[in-house]
Structures are given as C-alpha cells and as structure tokens.
N, C-alpha and C positions, 0 to 999 in steps of 0.2 A: 504494500500500500504506500509506504514511504517513497519507494522508488518511482511509483506511478505519479505521485504528487510532485516529486522532483522533476520528472520528465515534463509534466504539464506546465509547471512553473517555468522551467527553462524554455520551453516552446513559446509560452506567452511572452516572456521577457525578450526572447530573440525576435519574435514578431513585432513587438513594440519598438525595439531598438532599430530594426530594419525599416519600419514604417517612419519613424522619426528621422532617420538618416535620409530616407528617400524624400521626405517632405523638405528637409533642409537643402538637399541637393537640387531639387526641382525649383526651389525658391532662389537659390544662389545668393541669399542674403538681401535680395531686393526688397525694399519697403520696410526694412528693419533698422531702426536707429537705436543701437544698443546704448549709446551714451545718454540719449534722452530717457530711455527706459531706466537706466541706472540712476540718473538724477531724479527721476520721478519717484523711484522706490527708495531713495536714500532716507535713512532714518527709521525704516521699518525693520521689524525683527528679522533675524536670519531665517527662521523657519516660518515661511509664509504659505498660505493656501494657494491652490491652483487658481489662476484667474477665473473669476466667475463662479467659483465654488460656493461662496457665501450667497450669491444670488440664486444659485440652484437650490440651496438648502431653504432659503426664504420662500422661493416659489413652491417647493414641495410642501413646506409647512402651511402655506396659504391654501394650496390645492387640497391638502388633507384636513384643513380646518383644525389644526392642532390647538389645544387649550394652552393657556399661559403656563400651566404646570408642565405639560408635555414639552413646550418650547424650552423651559429651564432644564428639563432632563436631557434634551438634545444637546444643549450647550455643555452640560457636564460630560456627556458621552464623547462629544467632539474634543473637549479639553483633555480627557483621559487618553484618547487615541493619539492626540498631538504629543503629549508627554511621553508616550510609549515610543513614538517615532523618533523623537529627539535622540534617544539612545543610539539609534541606527544611522543617524544623519552623517556622522563622520565616516563610517564605513561606506555608505553609499556615495559620498563625495569621492572617495578613493576609487570606487568602481567606475563612476562617471568619467573621472579624469583618465583612467586607463583605457576605457572604451573609446573615449574621444581620440586618444593617441593612436589606437588601432585604426580608427576610421580615417584619420588624417594621414596615415602611412601611404607611401607610394604604391605598395602592393598589399592587398588584403591578406592577412594571415589567419586563415580559418581555424587552425589548431589553437593559436593563441587566444582567439575569441572564445572558442569552446572551453579552453582552460580557465579563462577569466570568468565565464559564466559558472563553471563548476566551483571555483574558489568562493563565489558569493552566494551559493545556493542556500546556505543557512540564513543569510540576511533576507533573501527573497522570500523564504518560507515564513520568517518572522513578520515581514511586512504583510504578506497575504493573511496571516493569522490575525494581525491587528485589524485589518480591514474587515475580515469576516466577523470578528467579535463586535466591532463597531456596528456593522449592519444588523447583526442579531440583536444587539442591545436596543437599537432603534426600533426594530420590528416589535420587540417585546413591550414597548411603551404604547403601541398603537392599539386602538379598539379593533374589533373584528371588522366593522364597517370600513375603518381607515385602511386596514390591511387589504381588503378587497379592492378598495379604490386605488391603492398604490399598485397592486398587481395589474389592474386594468390599465393604469397609466403606463406602466413599464411595458406591457404588451403592445400598447399603442405606439410607444416610442421606438420599440424594436422594429415594428412594421414600418414606421416612418423612416427610420435609418436604413432599413433594407431597400426601400423604394428609392432612396436618395443615391444609392450606389449606381 
C-alpha cells in the first residue's frame, strides 16, 4: 500500500512539475514582471497562500452558507495546516531549487530527476497527509445538506474543467 501511495504521489508531482515547466516554457517569461511582483509582496510573510486561495475559501463559505461558528472553525483548521506546512517549507525550498537547476540544465537528466523525486518522497507524503487531514476536518464541520451541496458543486466544477480542455 505504501509503495502504491509513493508511486501515485511521484506521478502526481512529476505531472505537476512537467505541467508547470511547460507553462513557463510556453510563456517565455512574457507578461511577467517579477520585480513588480516582489515589490508588491514585500513585507508579507514568507509562507503565503496561493493567489486567490482566500477568495476561493470565501466563495465556498458563501456558497455553502457557513455559520459564523463554522467560519471560525475553518480559520482554525487552515491555521493548523499552515503551521504543519511550515515545518516542511525549508525542505521543499531545497527540492524546488534542485528541480529548477535540473530544468535549466543544457540537457535533461532523467535519472537525476527520478533520484530527486525519490529523495523527497517523505516530504511529498507529509504534504499530501496534511492536505487530506485539512479537507477531512473541513468536511466534518459541515451539515449533511452542506456536504451534498459541496459534492454537487465539485461535480459541476469537474465537468466545467473537463469541457474547458
């Protein structure tokens, strides 16, 4: 079971890595002003959410009509997950730097990439566990009607994303 999980996680990370690399390659840096982005984000905490993640959480809370108590519980759940991820932050920075070096090399070294993925399997598994616990905790605070509404919304989003391809 553990090896299946490792293989699935490695496949997912590899897919995401290749997809992000492809997106960067197709963009060639056009339209991205990193200096402006860095200046814009100056003064913010090192560990920040993905862009738009707070908006997505707000939108979902509104869609599910969460009570004030549920909203507070969501904040606590998110804070606990964030604190858990901070421990892995340094390790993941090392992974990203090494992966970037492999991507920028003149010739792609497939074995080095596979070795790098293998080296960080424990971190990937920990991140997946944190995400799963967070999602489970979120679902546990919902009423049955809210759970059904969330499942319906997710099904609709999957269909919408599939049609967008």
